[in-house]
C-alpha positions in Angstrom: 131.4 58.2 123.6 131.0 61.9 124.0 127.6 63.3 124.1 126.3 65.2 120.8 126.6 68.9 121.3 123.6 71.0 121.7 124.4 73.0 118.5 124.4 69.9 116.4 121.3 68.5 118.0 119.1 71.8 117.8 120.1 72.4 114.2 119.3 68.8 113.1 115.8 68.8 114.8 115.1 72.4 113.3 115.9 71.1 109.9 114.3 67.9 110.1 111.0 69.7 111.0 111.5 72.4 108.1 112.0 70.4 105.1 111.2 66.9 103.6 107.6 66.8 104.9 106.3 65.4 101.5 107.4 62.3 99.6 108.7 64.5 96.8 110.2 67.9 96.8 109.8 70.2 93.7 111.0 73.3 92.1 110.5 74.8 88.8 113.3 72.8 87.3 113.7 70.0 90.0 111.7 67.1 91.4 113.7 65.1 93.9 112.2 61.9 95.7 112.3 61.6 99.9 115.3 60.2 101.8 114.7 58.6 105.5 114.8 61.0 108.4 116.9 58.4 110.2 119.1 56.0 108.2 120.7 53.1 110.2 124.0 51.8 108.7 125.5 48.5 109.6 122.4 46.7 110.1 123.2 42.9 109.0 119.5 42.2 108.9 118.4 45.3 106.8 117.5 45.0 103.1 117.8 49.1 102.8 121.8 49.2 102.8 121.8 52.1 100.3 119.7 55.3 99.9 118.6 55.8 96.1 117.6 59.4 95.0 115.3 59.7 91.7 115.8 63.1 90.3 113.5 64.6 87.6 115.3 67.7 85.8 113.6 69.9 83.5 115.7 72.7 81.5 115.8 74.0 78.2 119.9 74.9 78.3 122.5 72.4 78.9 123.1 72.0 82.7 124.8 69.6 85.2 123.0 68.0 88.1 125.0 68.4 91.4 124.3 66.3 94.4 126.3 67.1 97.8 126.4 67.1 101.6 126.3 70.2 103.8 126.3 70.7 107.3 124.2 72.6 109.8 125.2 75.3 112.7 123.3 77.0 115.0 124.5 79.9 116.9 123.5 83.1 118.4 122.5 84.5 114.7 120.4 81.6 114.0 121.2 78.6 111.6 123.6 78.6 108.9 124.9 76.3 106.6 128.5 75.1 106.3 130.4 73.0 103.6 130.6 69.3 104.1 133.3 68.1 106.6 133.0 71.3 108.6 131.9 69.3 111.9 132.9 66.0 113.3 129.3 65.1 112.9 129.0 65.5 108.9 127.3 63.2 106.5 130.4 63.2 104.6 132.3 61.1 107.5 130.0 58.1 107.1 128.2 58.4 103.7 129.5 58.8 100.1 127.6 59.7 96.9 128.4 57.5 93.9 129.6 59.3 90.9 127.0 59.3 88.2 126.4 60.7 84.8 125.3 64.2 85.8 125.1 66.2 82.5 121.6 67.3 81.1 121.7 68.1 77.3 118.8 70.6 77.7 115.5 70.6 75.7 113.2 68.5 78.2 113.1 66.4 81.2 116.0 63.9 82.1 115.8 61.2 84.9 118.7 60.5 87.2 119.1 58.0 89.8 121.9 58.9 92.5 123.0 56.2 95.1 124.2 57.1 98.5 125.8 54.4 100.2 127.9 53.8 103.8 131.5 54.2 103.9 133.7 51.1 104.7 135.1 53.0 108.0 133.1 55.2 110.4 133.1 56.2 114.0 130.2 54.9 116.5 128.5 58.3 116.9 125.5 60.3 115.6 126.1 62.1 112.0 123.4 64.6 110.9 123.3 67.2 108.1 121.6 67.9 104.7 121.8 66.4 101.1 121.5 69.1 98.5 120.4 68.7 94.8 120.9 71.6 92.3 121.2 72.6 88.9 124.3 74.2 87.7 125.0 75.7 84.4 127.7 74.1 82.5 131.1 75.9 83.1 130.3 77.6 86.3 129.9 76.7 90.2 125.9 77.6 90.0 124.0 79.6 92.7 124.2 76.9 95.3 121.9 76.3 98.4 118.7 78.5 98.1 118.5 79.1 94.6 115.3 78.7 92.7 116.8 75.5 91.4 118.1 73.5 94.5 116.4 71.3 97.1 117.5 70.5 100.4 116.8 66.9 102.2 117.7 66.5 105.8 118.5 63.2 107.7 120.4 61.6 110.7 122.5 58.6 110.2 122.9 56.2 113.3 125.3 53.2 113.2 123.4 50.0 114.1 124.4 48.8 117.6 125.3 52.3 118.8 123.0 52.0 121.7 125.2 49.3 123.2 128.0 51.7 123.5 126.1 54.4 125.3 125.3 54.6 129.3 122.2 52.6 129.5 121.0 55.0 132.2 121.3 58.3 129.9 119.3 56.8 126.9 115.6 56.8 127.8 112.7 56.7 125.8 110.3 59.6 125.2 107.5 60.2 127.9 104.3 61.5 127.7 103.8 64.6 130.2 100.7 65.9 129.4 97.2 65.0 127.5 94.5 67.6 127.0 91.1 67.0 125.4 89.8 70.4 123.9 86.4 70.7 122.2 86.3 72.1 118.8 82.5 73.1 118.4 79.5 74.4 120.9 76.2 72.9 120.4 74.0 76.0 121.4 74.1 79.2 123.5 73.8 77.1 126.8 76.7 75.0 125.8 79.0 78.3 125.4 78.1 79.9 128.9 78.0 77.0 131.2 81.8 75.5 132.0 82.6 72.1 130.8 82.8 69.3 133.5 86.2 67.4 133.5 86.1 64.2 131.4 82.8 65.1 130.0 82.2 66.2 126.2 78.9 68.1 125.9 79.2 67.9 122.1 82.0 66.9 119.8 84.3 66.8 118.1 87.3 67.1 119.9 91.2 67.6 119.7 93.5 65.3 121.4 96.9 67.4 122.2 99.7 65.2 123.8 102.9 66.9 125.1 105.9 64.5 125.5 109.6 65.1 126.3 112.9 63.2 126.2 114.2 62.8 129.7 117.6 61.3 128.7 120.7 62.7 127.5 120.9 61.4 124.0 118.5 62.1 121.2 115.8 59.7 120.2 113.5 59.4 117.0 109.9 58.9 118.6 106.6 57.9 116.8 103.2 59.0 118.2 99.9 57.2 117.5 96.1 57.7 118.8 93.3 55.2 118.7 89.7 56.1 119.9 87.5 53.3 120.8 84.0 53.1 121.4 82.0 49.9 122.3 85.0 47.8 121.8 85.5 49.2 118.1 88.0 51.6 116.8 86.4 54.8 115.5 89.4 56.8 114.8 93.0 56.4 114.7 96.1 58.6 113.5 99.9 57.9 113.5 102.3 60.5 113.1 105.9 60.2 111.2 109.2 59.6 113.4 110.9 62.7 114.3 114.1 63.5 116.4 113.6 64.5 120.0 116.7 66.1 121.8 117.4 65.9 125.5 115.1 67.8 127.5 113.0 68.9 124.5 109.3 69.1 124.7 107.0 68.3 121.5 103.6 68.8 121.4 101.3 67.2 118.8 97.6 67.1 118.3 94.7 65.4 116.0 91.1 65.8 115.8 88.2 63.5 115.7 87.0 65.2 112.3 87.3 64.1 108.8 86.4 65.9 105.4 82.7 65.5 104.4 81.7 64.9 100.8 80.5 68.3 100.5 83.4 70.9 99.8 84.5 72.3 103.3 82.1 69.9 105.5 83.5 68.2 108.4 82.0 64.8 109.8 82.4 64.1 113.6 83.6 60.5 114.1 82.5 60.5 118.1 79.3 58.6 119.1 76.1 60.6 120.3 76.3 59.2 123.8 78.7 57.0 125.6 82.2 56.3 126.9 85.2 56.8 124.3 88.9 55.4 125.2 91.8 57.4 124.0 94.7 55.1 123.6 98.0 56.7 123.0 101.1 55.0 122.0 104.6 56.7 121.9 107.4 54.6 120.5 111.2 55.6 120.8 114.2 54.1 119.0 117.7 54.9 118.0 120.2 53.0 115.6 117.8 50.2 115.0 117.2 49.6 118.8 113.5 49.8 120.0 113.3 51.6 123.5 110.4 50.7 126.0 106.9 51.6 124.7 104.9 54.3 126.3 101.4 54.0 126.7 98.7 56.5 127.9 95.3 55.2 128.3 92.4 57.9 128.7 88.8 57.9 128.4 86.1 60.6 128.5 82.2 60.7 128.4 80.2 62.0 125.5 77.1 63.5 127.1 75.0 66.4 126.0 74.1 67.2 129.6 74.1 71.1 129.5 70.7 71.7 127.8 68.8 69.2 129.6 70.3 70.6 133.0 69.1 74.0 132.2 65.5 72.6 131.1 65.1 70.6 134.4 66.0 73.9 136.3 63.5 75.8 134.4 60.9 72.9 134.9 61.4 72.6 138.6 60.9 76.4 139.2 57.9 76.4 137.0 56.4 73.5 139.0 57.4 75.3 142.4 55.5 78.4 141.0 52.3 76.8 140.1 52.4 74.9 143.2 52.6 77.9 145.4 49.9 80.0 143.3 46.1 79.5 143.7 45.5 78.5 140.3 42.0 78.0 138.5 41.3 74.4 137.0 41.9 75.8 133.6 45.3 77.5 134.6 46.4 74.1 136.2 45.5 72.2 133.1 47.7 74.6 130.9 50.5 74.4 133.3 50.0 70.4 133.3 50.3 70.8 129.4 53.2 73.0 129.6 55.2 70.5 131.6 54.3 67.6 129.6 55.3 69.4 126.4 58.8 69.9 128.0 58.9 66.1 129.2 58.4 65.4 125.3 60.8 67.9 123.9 63.5 66.4 126.4 62.8 62.8 125.4 62.8 63.7 121.8 66.1 65.4 122.0 67.5 62.5 124.0 66.7 60.1 121.3 68.1 62.4 118.8 71.3 62.7 120.9 71.6 59.0 120.6 71.7 59.4 116.8 74.5 61.8 117.2 72.4 64.9 116.3 72.9 68.1 118.6 69.8 69.1 120.4 70.2 72.3 118.7 70.0 71.2 115.3 66.9 71.4 113.3 64.7 68.0 112.7 65.2 66.4 109.4 62.2 66.3 107.4 61.6 63.3 104.9 60.8 64.8 101.4 59.2 62.7 98.6 60.1 63.6 95.0 57.4 65.2 92.7 56.7 62.2 90.6 56.4 59.7 93.6 54.1 62.2 95.2 51.8 62.6 92.1 51.7 59.0 91.8 50.3 58.4 95.4 47.5 61.1 94.9 44.2 59.4 93.4 43.0 60.8 90.2 39.2 62.1 90.4 37.0 59.8 87.7 35.9 61.7 84.8 32.2 62.0 83.6 30.8 61.7 80.3 27.1 62.7 79.7 25.0 60.1 78.0 24.4 59.8 74.3 27.7 61.5 73.6 29.4 60.2 70.5 33.1 61.2 71.0 35.8 59.2 72.7 36.3 59.5 76.2 40.2 59.7 76.0 39.6 62.8 73.7 37.1 64.9 75.5 36.8 63.9 79.1 34.5 66.3 81.2 34.3 66.5 85.0 31.0 65.9 86.3 29.2 68.8 87.6 
């Protein structure tokens, strides 16, 4: 089998990353369900032997729903769209669109179900292109792709068992070539001026950035997932959708250890206040329903807010050294010892707060009681009533002089 040309591979990859990121695509008149990025045909064990497009069309005037294939071409002038069947790798050479009642009478919303199924005969090779859904006015050809009422979906079709016909040495799984941990926040001014130590995070959250490549001569579909663990428990995980990786192409993906908080615009850090965190990265690759060897990258880093205590210890050292050399009076020695003791207490208090995941530079949280509860906790002074009074106590209480 001949290798897929670079032109088709690059154009397919660009299209796959530019369209169909959401489950539904919408315009002012159309809403179209998603299609798989890779569709495997001829798999005897698969229950998904066809693709069903669900289309909702809304228009006031009578129109027709058009569903068709297109091809892609990338040259010096950029990417262009070609009529279906323009390349040997066109989707029309492996798939067919089942005819359907495509007329919209106008005056509201109509639902259409379109079936796309494999042809009986096709070559053992990759096919790539796009599926266009658009609304045409009755009696003309419409505006075509790029109009305000058209939606483009991209996909790659792989015959089942294609891997068996390829040269095994030239079909390789995607491999991780670089992994970096980047901090997203700084805990204090000291944290911002002192350099970070490799493998140590002074204060979270962090971004895990992975770069991987396809070292083989055939494209593969890869899926990347992260798992952050601390104390034997998973504290954060994330998986990205499968994407096509061309030969020798480098792809960079990243995730963070932040989640949205309850308050609008707030972010919560999932990392612990102190301890080791393992970062397991799993990269899977497949082609035509054949799973290639899984690539696993195990890394770890230490969460330890060391910069502020380090500066404090250095300052304390010079203070003690200065006090030792000076001929201080007993009162001055007592004041110096008190200052050193306060510094040690501050360090221990900050260390305990760090275990709770609070940065050393953050203000202390003060517990507040509600006004009614506070009022109930304050004892009331008894009232004094003069002897011989004839009025009720509840009506005329008088404080005792």
